[in-house]
C-alpha positions in Angstrom: 0.2 -30.5 -28.1 -3.2 -31.6 -28.2 -3.1 -33.2 -24.5 -1.8 -30.0 -23.2 -4.4 -27.5 -24.8 -6.8 -30.1 -23.4 -5.5 -29.3 -19.5 -5.2 -25.7 -20.9 -9.1 -26.0 -21.2 -10.0 -27.6 -18.4 -8.3 -24.7 -16.2 -10.1 -22.1 -18.4 -13.3 -23.8 -17.2 -12.2 -24.4 -13.6 -11.8 -20.4 -13.3 -14.9 -18.8 -11.4 -16.8 -16.9 -13.8 -17.1 -13.8 -11.0 -13.1 -14.0 -10.7 -12.8 -13.5 -14.6 -14.9 -10.8 -14.9 -12.9 -9.1 -11.8 -10.1 -9.7 -13.7 -11.4 -8.4 -16.9 -12.3 -5.0 -15.0 -8.7 -4.7 -14.1 -7.3 -5.6 -17.2 -9.7 -2.9 -18.7 -9.1 0.1 -16.0 -5.0 -1.0 -15.3 -3.9 -3.3 -17.8 0.1 -3.0 -16.9 -1.2 -3.9 -13.2 -3.2 -7.3 -13.8 -0.3 -9.3 -12.4 -0.4 -7.4 -9.2 -4.0 -8.4 -8.0 -5.9 -11.3 -7.2 -9.3 -12.7 -6.8 -11.5 -14.9 -4.5 -15.0 -16.0 -4.5 -16.2 -15.9 -1.1 -19.1 -18.4 0.1 -22.3 -16.4 1.1 -25.6 -14.4 -0.5 -24.7 -11.5 1.5 -23.0 -8.8 -0.7 -19.0 -8.3 0.7 -15.6 -8.0 -0.1 -12.0 -8.6 1.6 -9.0 -6.6 0.5 -5.3 -8.0 2.1 -1.6 -7.8 0.9 -0.6 -11.5 0.3 3.0 -11.7 -0.4 3.6 -9.4 -3.4 0.0 -9.3 -4.7 -3.4 -7.3 -3.4 -5.8 -10.2 -2.9 -9.4 -9.3 -3.0 -12.5 -11.3 -1.9 -16.3 -10.8 -2.7 -19.2 -13.2 -3.0 -19.6 -11.8 -6.4 -18.2 -9.8 -9.4 -20.0 -6.7 -8.2 -18.5 -7.2 -4.3 -15.0 -7.4 -5.7 -15.2 -4.5 -7.8 -16.3 -2.8 -4.8 -13.3 -4.5 -3.0 -10.7 -3.1 -5.8 -12.4 0.6 -5.6 -12.1 0.8 -2.1 -8.4 -0.3 -2.3 -7.7 2.3 -5.2 -9.7 4.7 -2.9 -8.0 4.4 0.4 -4.5 2.6 -0.3 -3.9 4.3 -3.7 -6.0 7.2 -2.7 -7.0 7.9 -6.6 -10.6 8.3 -8.0 -11.4 6.3 -10.9 -14.0 8.7 -12.9 -16.8 7.4 -15.3 -15.3 9.3 -17.7 -13.7 6.6 -20.6 -10.7 9.0 -21.8 -9.2 10.1 -18.2 -6.9 7.5 -17.4 -7.1 5.9 -13.8 -3.4 7.1 -11.9 -2.1 5.2 -9.2 1.6 4.8 -7.5 4.3 2.6 -9.6 4.7 0.7 -6.5 1.1 -0.8 -5.6 0.8 0.1 -1.3 0.7 -3.3 0.9 -2.8 -3.5 3.2 -2.1 -3.8 6.4 -4.9 -5.1 8.6 -7.0 -7.3 6.3 -10.3 -5.2 5.3 -13.9 -7.0 5.7 -16.7 -5.1 4.3 -20.4 -5.9 4.2 -22.6 -4.4 2.2 -25.5 -2.2 3.7 -28.3 -2.8 1.7 -29.0 -4.9 -0.7 -30.8 -3.2 -3.6 -28.2 -0.3 -4.5 -30.3 2.0 -7.8 -28.8 4.3 -9.9 -29.5 6.7 -12.7 -32.0 9.1 -13.6 -34.3 8.9 -16.7 -33.5 12.6 -17.6 -30.0 11.1 -17.7 -30.8 9.7 -21.0 -31.6 13.3 -22.6 -28.2 15.3 -21.6 -25.4 13.6 -23.3 -26.2 9.8 -23.0 -27.8 10.1 -26.6 -24.2 10.4 -28.2 -22.3 7.7 -26.0 -21.1 5.0 -28.1 -19.6 1.8 -26.4 -16.6 3.4 -25.3 -18.0 5.8 -22.8 -20.7 3.2 -21.7 -18.0 0.2 -21.2 -16.1 3.0 -19.0 -19.4 4.2 -16.7 -20.7 0.5 -16.1 -17.6 0.0 -14.9 -17.8 3.4 -12.7 -21.3 1.7 -11.7 -19.8 -1.7 -10.4 -16.8 -0.1 -8.4 -19.4 2.2 -6.6 -21.5 -1.1 -5.6 -24.5 -0.4 -7.8 -26.4 -3.8 -8.8 -29.8 -1.8 -10.3 -29.2 0.5 -12.7 -32.0 2.2 -15.2 -31.3 0.7 -18.5 -33.7 2.2 -21.3 -31.2 2.5 -24.0 -32.9 0.9 -27.2 -36.4 0.8 -26.1 -38.2 2.8 -29.2 -37.0 -0.1 -31.9 -39.3 -2.4 -29.0 -42.1 0.6 -29.5 -41.5 0.2 -33.5 -42.3 -3.3 -33.9 -45.3 -3.1 -31.0 -46.7 -0.1 -33.3 -46.0 -1.9 -36.5 -48.1 -4.8 -35.3 -50.7 -2.6 -34.3 -51.0 -1.1 -38.2 -49.2 2.1 -38.0 -47.1 3.1 -40.7 -43.2 3.6 -40.1 -43.2 7.8 -40.8 -46.0 7.8 -38.2 -44.2 5.8 -35.8 -40.5 7.5 -36.5 -42.6 10.5 -36.4 -44.3 9.9 -33.0 -40.6 9.8 -31.6 -39.1 12.8 -30.6 -35.4 13.8 -31.2 -32.9 11.7 -29.4 -32.1 14.6 -26.6 -36.0 14.7 -26.0 -36.9 11.1 -26.2 -36.7 11.0 -21.7 -38.9 13.3 -21.9 -41.3 11.3 -24.5 -41.0 8.1 -22.4 -42.4 10.0 -19.6 -45.7 10.9 -21.4 -44.2 14.0 -21.7 -44.1 15.3 -25.1 -44.7 13.5 -28.4 -43.1 14.6 -32.0 -40.9 17.6 -31.3 -37.9 17.3 -32.7 -38.6 14.3 -34.9 -39.0 11.8 -36.9 -36.2 9.6 -34.9 -33.8 8.0 -38.1 -34.2 4.3 -38.1 -30.6 4.2 -38.4 -30.5 6.0 -34.6 -32.8 2.8 -33.7 -31.1 0.4 -35.0 -27.6 1.5 -33.7 -29.3 1.9 -30.2 -30.3 -2.0 -30.1 -26.9 -3.2 -30.8 -25.5 -0.6 -27.8 -28.4 -1.6 -25.6 -27.3 -5.6 -25.9 -23.4 -4.8 -25.1 -24.7 -2.3 -22.3 -27.2 -5.4 -20.8 -24.6 -8.2 -21.3 -22.1 -6.3 -19.4 -24.3 -5.1 -16.3 -25.5 -8.7 -15.8 -22.1 -10.0 -16.0 -21.4 -7.5 -13.0 -24.2 -9.1 -10.8 -26.3 -5.9 -11.7 -30.4 -6.7 -12.4 -31.0 -3.6 -15.1 -34.2 -2.5 -15.0 -35.9 -1.9 -18.3 -39.5 -0.3 -19.5 -42.7 -1.5 -19.2 -46.3 0.0 -20.9 -47.4 3.0 -18.7 -50.2 3.9 -20.7 -48.7 6.4 -23.3 -50.3 5.3 -27.4 -49.7 7.4 -30.0 -52.4 9.7 -31.5 -52.4 8.1 -34.4 -54.1 4.6 -32.6 -57.1 6.2 -32.2 -57.5 6.2 -35.5 -57.1 2.3 -35.9 -58.7 1.8 -32.4 -61.6 4.2 -32.9 -63.3 2.5 -29.5 -60.5 2.6 -27.8 -60.5 5.1 -24.2 -57.6 6.9 -25.1 -57.8 10.4 -23.7 -54.9 13.7 -23.8 -52.8 14.3 -20.7 -52.4 17.5 -19.3 -50.1 20.3 -21.1 -46.6 20.1 -20.6 -43.5 22.9 -20.0 -45.8 25.2 -22.5 -45.6 23.0 -25.1 -48.4 23.0 -28.0 -51.1 20.6 -28.2 -49.9 19.2 -31.2 -47.1 17.8 -28.8 -49.4 16.9 -26.2 -49.6 13.0 -25.4 -51.9 10.5 -25.1 -53.1 7.9 -22.3 -55.1 4.6 -23.3 -57.1 3.4 -20.3 -55.8 0.4 -18.6 -59.0 -1.2 -18.2 -59.7 -1.2 -22.1 -58.7 -4.5 -23.1 -56.2 -3.3 -25.8 -53.9 -2.2 -22.8 -52.8 -5.7 -21.7 -52.7 -6.7 -25.6 -49.9 -3.7 -25.9 -48.2 -4.6 -22.1 -47.9 -8.1 -23.4 -46.6 -7.6 -27.2 -44.3 -4.8 -25.4 -42.5 -6.9 -22.6 -42.6 -10.3 -25.2 -40.9 -8.1 -27.6 -38.3 -6.6 -25.5 -37.7 -9.7 -23.8 -36.7 -10.9 -27.7 -34.3 -8.2 -27.8 -33.1 -7.6 -24.4 -33.8 -10.3 -21.8 -35.6 -9.6 -18.6 -34.6 -9.4 -14.8 -38.3 -9.0 -14.3 -38.0 -5.2 -12.7 -39.9 -2.6 -14.9 -39.8 1.1 -14.7 -43.6 2.8 -15.2 -44.5 6.2 -14.4 -47.6 7.3 -15.5 -48.6 11.2 -15.2 -45.0 12.4 -14.6 -45.4 16.4 -14.1 -48.6 15.8 -16.1 -52.5 15.6 -15.1 -53.8 12.5 -15.3 -57.7 12.1 -16.6 -58.9 12.3 -13.1 -57.4 13.3 -9.7 -60.4 11.0 -8.3 -58.9 8.7 -5.7 -60.6 5.9 -6.5 -60.0 6.0 -9.9 -56.0 6.2 -9.3 -56.4 3.1 -7.6 -58.2 1.2 -10.1 -55.4 2.8 -12.6 -52.8 1.4 -10.5 -54.3 -2.0 -9.9 -55.5 -2.4 -13.5 -51.6 -1.5 -14.9 -49.9 -4.0 -12.3 -52.4 -6.1 -13.4 -51.3 -6.2 -16.8 -47.8 -6.4 -16.1 -48.1 -9.7 -14.0 -50.1 -11.2 -16.9 -47.2 -10.3 -19.3 -44.7 -11.4 -16.8 -45.7 -13.2 -13.3 -42.7 -12.0 -11.9 -42.3 -8.8 -12.3 -41.8 -5.9 -10.0 -43.1 -2.2 -10.2 -40.6 0.6 -9.8 -42.3 3.9 -10.1 -40.4 7.4 -9.8 -41.6 10.1 -6.5 -40.7 13.1 -8.4 -44.4 14.2 -9.7 -45.9 13.9 -5.5 -42.9 16.6 -5.2 -43.3 18.8 -8.8 -47.1 18.9 -8.3 -47.5 18.5 -4.5 -50.4 20.2 -4.7 -52.5 18.2 -6.4 -50.7 15.1 -5.4 -52.5 15.4 -1.7 -51.8 11.9 0.5 -55.5 10.8 -0.2 -54.6 10.6 -3.9 -50.5 9.1 -3.5 -51.9 6.8 -1.6 -54.9 5.7 -3.9 -52.4 4.9 -6.6 -49.4 3.6 -4.7 -52.0 1.0 -2.9 -53.3 -0.1 -6.3 -50.5 -2.4 -6.0 -50.1 -5.4 -3.8 -47.6 -4.6 -0.7 -44.2 -5.7 -1.9 -44.6 -5.3 -5.2 -43.7 -1.7 -6.0 -40.5 -0.6 -5.4 -40.5 3.7 -5.2 -37.8 5.9 -6.2 -37.2 8.9 -3.7 -35.9 11.7 -6.3 
């Protein structure tokens, strides 16, 4: 008996990790058909997949689990003529007898990086999602080849640790946050306090949820984009650090001054301290893939539109980011340049963007 268990252990260890992940994906989506699919690991760094019929099995090859998932989706879409919804309660409907593949399918990714999600999405229905909804959604992303998802769940718990270490009280911190549906606009430095304080139970639950989200995304060969510090600070920080260079940002969407956000100038020494504290605490909880979303001035006016000021802001902010994580890359939405196109002239855009070294900033064309 011991000998049998030993050999079974060797077989399990020998199975490629990506193959095991792809098999688990089928088990979640098509539990009755697990024996009908076979996955193979292909060599090479370039993302690619193959689909073919071998005897009575659908054989899907891929250079990683993400590519294998894309191959599975190709088969379901073009041979079973079905769509996998990201809604967890909608079952995947396929024929009782799986169609065979005639000529072998070979497909190669046209681009290396496939980003998905929008900050605002996290304020519509996602605040109320549980693991059941997230699990299907992540599977859907893998099926569609996404390998760089925005992953900003649970960041308030990280900020709670940071602001506590900076000397703020429990109620000050939780009152600084908005209620769950408004958190995207709090995170983008548009509003503070609205519909708060945020319950501690919610903070703790989001941490456990984010850990599951990130583990599954990384398992499926994704590099989640986590947040970093972009200058947005609580008004109460001025009480603790009266000499800090903290200024109001512009008003947003007609909200009263009581809900207005505050911005710490990146050349203030306190900025680098907060950046390091945040990234260190975040890494302890969630790890890192070294890609960070920073979006200063989204739909709000910066303290100054002078090009030299904007260039200096970006340069100093990037310096604090790489001081805390030398491998860091900055991901920036470009929505604000369109939303406030009368203010964000070509000269001002160029000043902000060229404050960061070439190839160290990823721009999202929203």
